VEXDREN-2710 file (C-alpha; in Angstrom, 1 decimal):
% VEXDREN-2710
k/r/px/py/pz
1/MET/67.3/25.7/-47.3
2/LYS/67.9/26.3/-43.6
3/GLN/71.4/26.9/-42.1
4/VAL/70.9/24.0/-39.8
5/SER/70.8/21.6/-42.8
6/LEU/74.2/22.8/-44.0
7/GLY/75.9/20.6/-41.3
8/LEU/77.5/23.5/-39.5
9/ASN/77.4/23.1/-35.8
10/LEU/78.5/26.6/-34.7
11/SER/77.2/26.3/-31.1
12/THR/79.6/24.0/-29.3
13/LYS/79.0/25.4/-25.8
14/LYS/77.5/22.9/-23.5
15/THR/74.8/24.8/-21.5
16/ARG/73.0/23.5/-18.4
17/LYS/69.8/23.5/-20.3
18/ARG/71.2/21.5/-23.1
19/GLU/72.7/19.0/-20.7
20/PHE/69.4/18.7/-18.9
21/LEU/67.5/18.0/-22.1
22/GLU/70.0/15.4/-23.2
23/GLN/69.7/13.6/-19.9
24/MET/65.9/13.8/-20.1
25/ASN/66.0/12.2/-23.6
26/LYS/68.1/9.4/-22.2
27/VAL/66.0/8.7/-19.1
28/VAL/62.4/9.2/-20.3
29/PRO/60.9/6.6/-22.6
30/TRP/59.0/9.0/-24.9
31/ASP/57.8/6.3/-27.4
32/VAL/56.1/4.3/-24.5
33/LEU/54.5/7.4/-23.1
34/VAL/53.1/8.5/-26.4
35/GLY/51.7/5.0/-26.9
36/VAL/49.9/5.2/-23.6
37/VAL/48.4/8.7/-24.1
38/ASP/47.6/8.3/-27.8
39/PRO/44.2/6.5/-27.4
40/HIS/43.0/9.3/-25.1
41/TRP/44.4/12.2/-27.1
42/PRO/41.6/14.3/-28.8
43/LYS/41.3/13.9/-32.5
44/SER/40.1/17.2/-34.0
45/LYS/38.0/17.0/-37.2
46/THR/37.2/20.7/-37.4
47/GLY/38.9/23.8/-36.0
48/ARG/42.4/24.2/-34.9
49/PRO/44.4/20.9/-34.7
50/PRO/45.7/19.8/-31.3
51/PHE/49.4/20.0/-30.5
52/ALA/51.5/16.9/-31.0
53/ILE/51.4/14.4/-28.1
54/GLU/55.1/14.2/-27.6
55/THR/55.4/18.0/-27.6
56/MET/52.8/18.3/-24.8
57/LEU/54.3/15.5/-22.8
58/ARG/57.7/17.2/-22.9
59/ILE/56.2/20.5/-21.8
60/HIS/54.4/18.8/-18.9
61/TYR/57.4/16.9/-17.8
62/LEU/59.6/20.0/-17.7
END
């Protein structure tokens, strides 16, 4: 069991990074973007699996 799952929110400080990421989640329609990119995303049958689409979109948008 991870400590995060205990329901303890010990970090209450609002950092600039956290505020930016919260605003980004409000503004960017991630579900729509994932739907657009999904047909073109590589489907690996062998070897190392590709990263998740949403993860890579978030990295590129940052």
